[in-house]
N, C-alpha and C positions, 0 to 999 in steps of 0.2 A: 469490542469497541464499536461505537456508533457508526452508522453509515451516513456520510455527510459530504457535502460539497461546500468548501469555503471559498469565497470570492472576495478579494480585497477591493475596497472602495476608496481609491485615492490614497492608499498607504504605501505603495511601492516607492514613490518619491521620498516619503518621510524616512523610510528605512535606509535608502541610499544616502540621504543627507545626514542621517543620524550618525553614521559611521565617520563621516567627514567632519561634522561640526560638533559632535557630542551632544545633540539635542536631547537625548535621554539623560536625565540627571546623573545616573549611576554608570553610564556606559564608558568603558575605557578600552583602549587598543591593547591587544596582546599579540605578539608574534612569537619569537623564539622564547620569550620569557614565560610562555605558557608551559613549557617543559618543566621549568623550575616550580611553577605553581602546582602542577599535577604530580610531579615526582619528587618534590622537595620534602622538607620536614614540617611544613605548615599543617595545622589541624583545623577541624571545624567544618564549615560549609563553604563551598565555592560555587559561584554562579557564572556560567558560560553562555554566550550567545553566538551561534554559528553565523558567519558571514555568508555561507553558501546557501543557495536555494535549490541545490541539486539533491534529490531524494536519496540517490545512491551514496553520495558523499556523506550525507547526514546520518544515514543508517550505519555507514562504515565508521563514522566518528563514535557512535554509540559502542560499537564492537571494540574500537581502539581503547576507549576509556575503560571499558569493562575488563579488558585484558591487561592493561598497562598501569593502571592507577591502584595504589594501595588503598582500597576502600574501607579497610579497618581504621585507617588514620584519617581519611578525608571523605566527606560526603560531597557529592557534586550534583548540581542541577544544571542541565543543558536545555536551553531554549532554542528552538529551530523552526524554520518554515520552509516549505517547498513550493516550487512552481507546480502546475497541475500534475497530479500523480495519483494513480490507484495503488494502494498499498494493501496487500493481502497478508493474512496471518500465516505463520509457519506451516500449519497443517491444512491449508485450504487449497481449493481447486479453482484456478483462475478462469477456466472455461465455465464454471458454474457461478462465479461471483460477479462477473462483469461482462459487458458487451465488448469483446475483444476487437471486433472490426471497427467499432466506433472509437475505441481507445486509440487504435492505430491511425485512423483517418484524422483524428483530432490532435495528433502529435503529443498525446499524453503518455507520460512514463508509467510503466507497470513494474512494481517492485514487490518482492517477498521479504518480509522482515523475519527475524529469528525468533521473535516472541509469538505466542499463540494469539487467540482472539479472532475477531472478525475483520472485514474489509472496510477501509476508509478511502474516501476521495477528498483530497484537500488541495488548496492552493495557498497563495500568500495571505489570505484572510484567516487562515487557521493557524493557531499557535500550538506547537508541540512542546511538551515538557517531559524530560526524562530525568527521573530521580535515581541516582546511583548510590548504593550503600553496600556494606558487607552483607553476607548471607544472613548473619545473626541479627542484623539491624533492619532487615526487610520488613517494612510496615506501610502497606498501601493506604490505610486509613489516615495515618499521619501525613503522608504525602498529599492526599486529597484535602486534608485540613489546611494545608498551606494555600491551596487555591481558594477554598471557600472563605477562609478568614481574610485573604487579600481582597476578594470581591466585596465582602461585607464592610471592610474598613474603607474601601474606595467608594462604594455606593451602598450605604446602609439600607436603602429601600429594596435592594435586590434580594429576593427570597430564593436562596440557593442551599441545597442540602446534598450531602454525599449519601449514597445508598450502600446496602450490604453487598451489592454486586460490583462495587467500586466504580460507579458512575456518579456524575453530579447532575442533578435536575434543577431546573428553574421553575418556580411556582408549582412544584410537585409533579409536573407532567411533561415538561419539555427538557429533553436531554441536551446539555451543553458540553458535557465531557464524558468520554468513554476511555477505557484504559486496558492495557495488556502488560504482561511482565515476563521476565525471564530470570530464572535462578540458576546460577552455576555452582561449582563446588565451594567457592569461597566468596563469591560476589553476587550481586543482584541488580537488576534495574527494572524500573516501573515507568512506562511512558504513557502519557495522556494527551488527548486532544482538547483544545479549548476553542469553541466557536466564538469568534469576535464578530465577524460579518460574513454572511453566507448567501449565495445565490442558489436556492434550492430547485430552480426551474430545470436544471440539467441533471439533477441527482438521479432521478429514476431511470432515464435511458442509459446512463453510464453504468449504473450498478444493477442492470437487468441482464441476465445471461442471454447470449445470442446463440447458444448451442442447444440443439434439441436432444432430448432423451438421455441426459447425463444421469448416471446412477453411481453414487459415490458415498463412501463413509467419511469423507473429509468434513472438517468442522464447518458448519454452515453459519453465515452471518444472521444476526437477529435484528431486523429493522426496528427503529423506535422513532417517535415524533421528536423532531429536533427544533431548536430555536437559536437565534443569534443574540448575543449580549446587546448589540447596538439596536436591535429591534425593540428591546425593552428599555434601553437608555441610550439614545442617539448621541449623547454628549460624552460617552465613554471613549477616550482616545487611546491609541496604541501605546504612546509613551507613558501615560499614567498607569496603564495596565501592567506594562513590563516593570516599571519602578515598584509598583505595589507587590508584585510577585517576588521580585528580588529582595525587597525589604522583609517580607513575611517569611521567606525561606531562611534568611539570615537570622531572624528572630527565633525561628524554630530550631535551626541546626547550627547556629553560630556563624561567624563571619562578619564582614563589614558592610554587606549589602551592595558591594560594587559588582557591576555586570561587565564581564570581560569578553570582548569580541575576539573570536578565534576563526581561523580559516582552515578547514579540514584539507584543502588542496595543497597546503604548505607541507611538503614531505619532510622538510628539515625540522618542523615542529612535531609532526605526527609520522615518524618513519614507519613504512609498511602499510599505511592507510590506503594508498592507491591500489595495492594488491587486493585488499579486502573489497574495495569498491569495484574492481574489475570482476571479482567473483560474483558480487551481487547484481551486476549488470548482465551476467551471462544467461543464456537460455537454459543451461543445465541446472542453474539454481532456481530461476523464476518458474520454469515449466517442469523441469526434470525432477524436482523435489515434490511434485504433486503425488499424493497417495493414489494407489491403484484405483482405477475407475473403469466403467464401461459406458458405451453408447448403444442404446437400443431404441431405434426410431423407424418410422415409416416414411419413405420418400415417394412423393406423387410425381409420376412421369407422364409427359405428353409428347406428341410429335406432330409433324405437319401433315401426316397421311391419315390420321384418325383423330376424331374429337374425343374418343374414349380414352380415359386415363388409365395408367397402370400403376400398381403399388409395388414398391421394392422394399424389402425388409433388410435393414442394416444392423449388424451387431458387431461391435468392436470391443476388444479388451486392450486397455492401455496401461502400461506400467513404466514409471519414470518418464512419462511423456512420449513413449514410443509404442506404436501399435504392435501388440504381441500376436493377436489373432484377428481374423476378419471372416465374417459370414455374410454373404450377399445372396439373398433369395430374390432373383429376378425372373419374371415370367418369360418362359422360353420363346413365346411368340413375339416378344419385344426385343430380346437380345439373345444370341446363341449362348448356351451353357459354357462353351469353351472360352468365350470372351469374358463372361462373368467371372469365371475361375481365374483367368489371367489378371483381371482387375483386382481381385482379392489378393492374389500373390504379390502384385505391385505394392499394395497397401502395407502388408506385413513387413515390419522392420523400419518403416518410415516414421519420422517424428509426426505427432498429431499436430501438424502445422500446415496451413494452407499454402504457404510459399514453397516449402520443400516438396510437398505432395504434388503441387501443380506441375513442377518440373518433371516428376516421374510420370504423371498422367500425359504430358505432352508427347513423351517418347512413345507411349502406347497408342495415342491417337494418330500419330504419323503413319502407323501401319494399317490404318483402316481408311475407307472412303465411302462416299455416298451416304445413304440413309443410316447405315450401320454406324458410320462415324458420327453422324449428327446425334443419334440416340446415345452413343457412348459418351459424347461430349456433355450431353445434358445430365447424364448420370454422374459423371465426374464433377460437374459444377455443383450438383446437389450435395455430393459428399463433401466438397470443399466448403460449402456453406455451413454444414454441420460443425466444421472445425472453428468457425467464428472468424 
């Protein structure tokens, strides 16, 4: 999936109002009746729009539909948007994919989805589309056709084409849609992003790794030039885009074109979804599912007594987000070998996380004083910085 930052321009109020007033032509309210729509005897295509902007709730809603709906009988299109969030692929390394310290300082959510593919950064200006079908009916090109045909009918002047890599490009060179998918024993889903309006100015710092020396076989993201639909047609409004997508999906898969608003936080409608959401929010899922990797880097150390710097070699092996082994090569003239060894021992078994490790370091630092403590603190701070 493409790496992008979507930033809504004046659309938040529209979507809040649309659920109250029905300003989208096809938007209807669905509460407990959703259970009947999803698990009843109706056939064809169903279009849902999530009222939540919480990335964990929306990813959980995907899981719930995939697990509970008879997708041999019913095709489903879920439309959803998130407040600012970095979403990494199932087999990716968050330390390698984004600036974790900036993510934390900015109050941005970090999530790992269950599908593969690359990392995306989106907010309320980015529309997510998830196409659900049976395993046998899995057809990504057919799904992308819904998007391209909707855009062509809405704006005939837009030059949009789907690629063999299951992306959509504008004018042959600007990526507006990237996608990823997951296939289960009987079901499948294919989710896409669609850039309506984007602020690319903060894209690079957010999706640039803050960790030094990461060596990993995890799936890397592949950056591409991206563009916004509104950059090429400023008159393209959200409500028109949503209506066009719902109509085109219904034309392709059946249904009446009605867009049904659902609330994934409603446990009576989606029993068990809160448990899924809790799992996706947890450290064990977001960080602990990272494929095994290592850190091999050089740390430059200085102190107040000498202008000459010292170089420390750091080698960590991390599995399930936990440090399995640590090798610290510290010049003996800068720090006693016994203290370096003790520091290595403290690191082993710790989560590769600056908050947890800082607590362990603080206990070690209390046992030292003077210049030895100052040097140890600088080394500890350098190691924490490697963790992002």
